[in-house]
Wavefront OBJ file of the C-alpha trace (Angstrom):
o trace
v 9.767 -18.944 13.944
v 7.617 -20.807 11.398
v 8.561 -20.401 7.722
v 6.069 -17.894 6.290
v 6.305 -19.302 2.763
v 4.825 -17.130 0.019
v 4.056 -14.246 2.374
v 6.247 -11.160 2.275
v 6.988 -8.578 4.969
v 7.506 -4.833 4.652
v 10.624 -3.135 5.962
v 8.396 -0.409 7.431
v 8.284 -2.584 10.597
v 11.945 -2.182 11.523
v 13.570 0.386 9.249
v 13.814 2.992 12.023
v 15.809 0.552 14.141
v 18.516 0.013 11.532
v 21.112 1.987 9.639
v 22.462 -1.008 7.684
v 20.183 -2.868 5.294
v 21.539 -6.360 5.950
v 20.728 -6.192 9.662
v 17.220 -4.985 8.839
v 16.584 -7.903 6.469
v 18.154 -10.438 8.826
v 15.732 -9.397 11.573
v 12.861 -10.063 9.139
v 14.392 -13.435 8.183
v 14.389 -14.314 11.878
v 10.595 -13.907 11.824
v 10.403 -16.669 9.211
v 9.938 -14.505 6.126
v 11.946 -15.251 2.994
v 10.562 -12.335 0.980
v 10.402 -8.636 1.756
v 8.848 -5.507 0.390
v 11.406 -2.712 0.338
v 9.512 0.375 1.421
v 10.018 3.996 0.405
v 12.337 4.786 3.332
v 15.024 2.346 2.174
v 18.051 4.434 1.231
v 20.676 3.992 -1.457
v 23.220 3.368 1.316
v 21.108 0.520 2.746
v 21.016 -1.121 -0.678
v 24.791 -1.620 -0.604
v 24.323 -4.348 2.026
v 20.873 -5.526 0.856
v 21.926 -6.285 -2.720
v 24.529 -8.952 -1.763
v 21.826 -10.744 0.282
v 19.532 -10.754 -2.761
v 22.340 -11.984 -5.023
v 23.177 -14.821 -2.615
v 19.518 -15.849 -2.467
v 19.266 -15.130 1.255
v 16.221 -12.909 0.758
v 13.734 -12.551 -2.062
v 12.052 -9.281 -3.014
v 8.305 -9.362 -3.597
v 7.832 -5.684 -4.339
v 9.170 -2.185 -3.852
v 7.217 0.825 -2.683
v 7.449 3.977 -4.792
v 9.292 6.321 -4.496
v 12.249 3.931 -4.302
v 14.926 4.268 -3.113
v 14.255 7.115 -0.699
v 14.551 10.689 -1.871
v 14.273 13.655 0.455
v 12.022 15.869 -1.687
v 8.511 15.910 -0.112
v 6.985 16.639 -3.534
v 7.646 12.981 -4.340
v 6.983 11.542 -0.900
v 4.104 9.379 0.276
v 1.581 12.193 0.816
v 1.853 14.167 -2.396
v 0.027 15.038 -5.607
v 2.663 12.918 -7.417
v 1.231 11.557 -10.682
v -1.519 14.192 -10.627
v 0.635 17.321 -10.629
v -0.652 20.094 -12.896
v 2.922 21.331 -13.243
v 4.273 19.369 -16.216
v 7.876 19.329 -15.013
v 6.901 18.001 -11.595
v 4.673 15.372 -13.174
v 7.454 14.277 -15.530
v 9.763 13.919 -12.552
v 7.143 11.797 -10.755
v 6.837 9.596 -13.862
v 10.618 9.174 -14.106
v 10.873 8.221 -10.438
v 8.116 5.612 -10.763
v 9.870 4.061 -13.781
v 13.068 4.013 -11.700
v 11.216 2.191 -8.912
v 10.042 -0.386 -11.460
v 13.596 -0.870 -12.715
v 14.770 -1.607 -9.171
v 11.864 -4.015 -8.597
v 12.685 -5.960 -11.745
v 16.423 -5.983 -11.023
v 15.718 -7.549 -7.629
v 13.268 -10.140 -8.964
v 10.200 -8.340 -7.601
v 6.739 -8.701 -9.056
v 5.214 -5.309 -8.382
v 5.571 -1.645 -7.469
v 3.243 -0.158 -4.854
v 2.077 3.252 -6.061
v 0.564 6.190 -4.202
v -1.082 7.891 -7.209
v -1.865 11.313 -5.726
v -4.405 13.374 -3.858
v -6.686 16.376 -3.964
v -4.634 19.013 -2.120
v -6.256 20.914 0.749
v -5.167 24.229 2.301
v -5.809 22.768 5.769
v -4.928 19.408 7.339
v -8.408 18.009 6.730
v -7.421 14.446 7.651
v -6.129 15.481 11.075
v -9.208 17.617 11.733
v -11.573 14.801 10.771
v -9.649 12.317 12.924
v -9.823 14.560 15.978
v -13.585 14.999 15.612
v -14.105 11.277 14.897
v -12.185 10.287 18.032
v -13.625 13.058 20.207
v -17.260 13.470 19.163
v -17.927 10.571 16.809
v -18.913 10.176 13.188
v -22.578 10.942 13.920
v -21.840 14.348 15.464
v -22.832 17.592 13.773
v -19.204 18.731 13.844
v -18.141 15.620 11.926
v -20.937 15.938 9.365
v -19.969 19.551 8.752
v -16.254 18.803 8.343
v -17.024 15.781 6.153
v -19.207 17.942 3.888
v -16.260 20.346 3.552
v -14.029 17.463 2.481
v -16.517 16.043 -0.023
v -17.301 19.410 -1.612
v -13.667 20.047 -2.506
v -12.894 16.422 -3.317
v -15.845 16.064 -5.704
v -15.074 19.423 -7.350
v -11.412 18.680 -8.073
v -10.857 14.922 -8.127
v -11.779 14.316 -11.781
v -8.900 16.452 -13.059
v -6.378 14.776 -10.775
v -7.642 11.308 -11.705
v -7.354 12.114 -15.416
v -3.755 13.294 -15.008
v -2.968 10.152 -12.996
v -4.348 8.022 -15.853
v -2.183 9.898 -18.373
v 0.877 9.584 -16.142
v 0.398 5.842 -15.607
v -0.081 5.378 -19.345
v 3.275 7.033 -19.948
v 4.897 4.998 -17.152
v 3.628 1.744 -18.677
v 4.818 2.717 -22.157
v 8.279 3.521 -20.814
v 8.362 0.312 -18.796
v 7.412 -1.701 -21.883
v 10.145 -0.036 -23.938
v 12.665 -1.029 -21.242
v 11.465 -4.633 -21.166
v 10.061 -4.371 -17.634
v 7.425 -6.925 -16.674
v 6.533 -5.785 -13.146
v 2.995 -4.667 -12.386
v 1.905 -1.371 -10.847
v -0.531 -1.505 -7.943
v -2.351 1.734 -7.094
v -2.790 1.641 -3.349
v -5.892 2.318 -1.293
v -4.772 5.214 0.849
v -4.954 6.283 4.489
v -6.338 9.826 4.142
v -9.735 10.719 2.671
v -8.391 13.428 0.360
v -6.058 10.911 -1.259
v -6.693 9.077 -4.515
v -8.047 6.509 -5.218
v -11.413 5.692 -3.769
v -12.481 2.253 -4.980
v -14.661 3.922 -7.630
v -11.666 5.984 -8.785
v -9.515 2.849 -8.841
v -12.046 1.221 -11.166
v -11.986 4.245 -13.459
v -8.181 4.310 -13.614
v -7.827 0.566 -14.206
v -10.571 0.501 -16.874
v -9.010 3.470 -18.671
v -5.702 1.576 -18.809
v -7.204 -1.770 -19.819
v -4.440 -4.088 -21.029
v -1.721 -2.184 -19.151
v 0.054 -3.774 -16.144
v -1.941 -1.621 -13.704
v -4.250 -2.909 -10.990
v -5.196 -2.173 -7.402
v -2.946 -2.647 -4.405
v -5.521 -3.350 -1.730
v -4.222 -2.050 1.576
v -6.673 -3.650 3.965
v -5.987 -1.399 6.953
v -6.275 1.803 4.926
v -9.504 0.580 3.331
v -10.944 -0.133 6.790
v -10.065 3.412 7.889
v -11.720 4.974 4.836
v -14.799 2.832 5.426
v -15.000 4.023 9.021
v -14.642 7.652 7.979
v -17.397 7.204 5.381
v -15.473 7.496 2.094
v -16.479 4.116 0.642
v -17.654 0.574 1.450
v -14.363 -1.304 1.740
v -15.952 -4.706 1.115
v -19.029 -4.081 -1.030
v -17.287 -1.764 -3.491
v -14.601 -4.344 -4.233
v -17.076 -6.007 -6.573
v -15.645 -5.712 -10.071
v -12.096 -5.193 -8.789
v -11.248 -8.660 -7.516
v -9.625 -9.709 -10.788
v -7.503 -6.545 -10.726
v -5.773 -7.075 -7.376
v -2.009 -6.888 -7.837
v -1.144 -7.192 -4.156
v -2.308 -6.589 -0.614
v -0.958 -4.962 2.505
v -2.052 -7.068 5.435
v -2.736 -5.186 8.661
v -5.687 -4.360 10.874
v -6.980 -1.025 12.101
v -8.084 -0.350 15.668
v -10.301 2.720 15.510
v -8.277 4.928 13.151
v -4.916 3.481 14.205
v -3.538 1.185 11.527
v -0.702 -1.317 10.896
v -1.646 -3.684 13.742
v -1.438 -7.497 13.567
v -4.762 -8.907 12.330
v -6.853 -10.626 15.015
v -4.151 -10.490 17.705
v -4.016 -6.793 18.573
v -7.740 -6.067 18.105
v -8.732 -9.271 19.984
v -11.546 -9.596 17.445
v -11.456 -13.040 15.861
v -14.067 -12.323 13.165
v -13.974 -8.747 11.853
v -10.932 -9.109 9.584
v -12.414 -12.205 7.890
v -14.195 -9.890 5.424
v -10.798 -9.065 3.876
v -9.599 -12.657 3.440
v -11.042 -12.905 -0.114
v -8.857 -9.962 -1.198
v -5.793 -11.525 0.448
v -6.588 -14.872 -1.155
v -6.906 -13.306 -4.625
v -3.702 -11.240 -4.477
v -0.567 -12.754 -5.939
v 1.666 -10.600 -3.730
v 0.757 -10.781 -0.037
v 2.692 -8.407 2.229
v 2.403 -7.827 5.957
v 2.799 -4.083 6.584
v 3.048 -3.764 10.348
v 4.152 -1.055 12.764
v 7.188 -1.308 15.007
v 4.989 -1.875 18.074
v 3.999 -5.333 16.777
v 6.052 -7.950 18.618
v 7.559 -11.064 16.940
v 5.310 -13.439 18.876
v 2.239 -11.369 17.904
v 3.292 -11.433 14.239
v 3.738 -15.202 14.397
v 0.366 -15.770 16.067
v -1.398 -13.406 13.643
v 0.083 -15.272 10.692
v -0.943 -18.617 12.173
v -4.542 -17.441 12.607
v -4.726 -15.837 9.180
v -3.277 -18.775 7.249
v -5.508 -21.233 9.105
v -8.551 -19.188 8.107
v -7.346 -18.994 4.494
v -6.738 -22.745 4.447
v -10.302 -23.355 5.588
v -11.406 -21.267 2.602
v -9.500 -23.528 0.233
v -6.297 -21.514 -0.054
v -3.956 -24.410 -0.711
v -0.805 -22.273 -0.964
v -1.408 -20.274 2.225
v 1.794 -21.552 3.818
l 1 2 3 4 5 6 7 8 9 10 11 12 13 14 15 16 17 18 19 20 21 22 23 24 25 26 27 28 29 30 31 32 33 34 35 36 37 38 39 40 41 42 43 44 45 46 47 48 49 50 51 52 53 54 55 56 57 58 59 60 61 62 63 64 65 66 67 68 69 70 71 72 73 74 75 76 77 78 79 80 81 82 83 84 85 86 87 88 89 90 91 92 93 94 95 96 97 98 99 100 101 102 103 104 105 106 107 108 109 110 111 112 113 114 115 116 117 118 119 120 121 122 123 124 125 126 127 128 129 130 131 132 133 134 135 136 137 138 139 140 141 142 143 144 145 146 147 148 149 150 151 152 153 154 155 156 157 158 159 160 161 162 163 164 165 166 167 168 169 170 171 172 173 174 175 176 177 178 179 180 181 182 183 184 185 186 187 188 189 190 191 192 193 194 195 196 197 198 199 200 201 202 203 204 205 206 207 208 209 210 211 212 213 214 215 216 217 218 219 220 221 222 223 224 225 226 227 228 229 230 231 232 233 234 235 236 237 238 239 240 241 242 243 244 245 246 247 248 249 250 251 252 253 254 255 256 257 258 259 260 261 262 263 264 265 266 267 268 269 270 271 272 273 274 275 276 277 278 279 280 281 282 283 284 285 286 287 288 289 290 291 292 293 294 295 296 297 298 299 300 301 302 303 304 305 306 307 308 309 310 311 312 313 314 315 316 317 318 319
């Protein structure tokens, strides 16, 4: 496989196939990647065989994904209120865990921590309900408009308080990181469910409130496409004013509302994903975040297409 150069690759692709970390990273090396993002499912036990590979220079670490390493408590999992908890003890725990993730990232030579900031909690599984209507009746249906209005009413009513707590939490995280001599950046990720924070407007508010802090946006292209399709925000137009704040990107394409596919190759659309190349070009940390169904030859072909397109746009370090 071709050497993928500066590009990194998330362990979310193969973590379910491995119990030992060294085998997981070797499989990614075989794809041509020399850097990985350690995702939130990487366990402490896996690190016992990953760390020697890092120390020997066999694999570089671009980033880690909070909460890292894996903890079993769903309160601090990927779909949680996390940095927005009203409960002060829970929020302090979320802050401590994010600082711990940053310590691991720095120890491994990583540049960034991917952060899921939080969400507006719902009593019902609003994301699942919206997805079923979207796939069954379409976004223009009366049923979808009604369910979407339900989402927006609660989201608009409650989001400001959660966003403010997230700002305060990130401020404390950055102060603690500074006191520990940590230099990694924190990227708040565009999320995959419409009740989750941030929208691009919320990302702007958070980043502006923390001006001067090592906080920016982690632009997950596939998630942003999904939120655009659902109607939450304009995933391309609303990036204006955020381009200088991109910490990193997750590279993957969405087919309908199914994400983590290889750009161009799985969708068979050779043009649609081009709109997200400027974000990929701008990001210092570029990470493929693909699902297990993506085959090595598809990953290789997707990378070839993507880097060729970037090169035509003047991206001299695409390879």
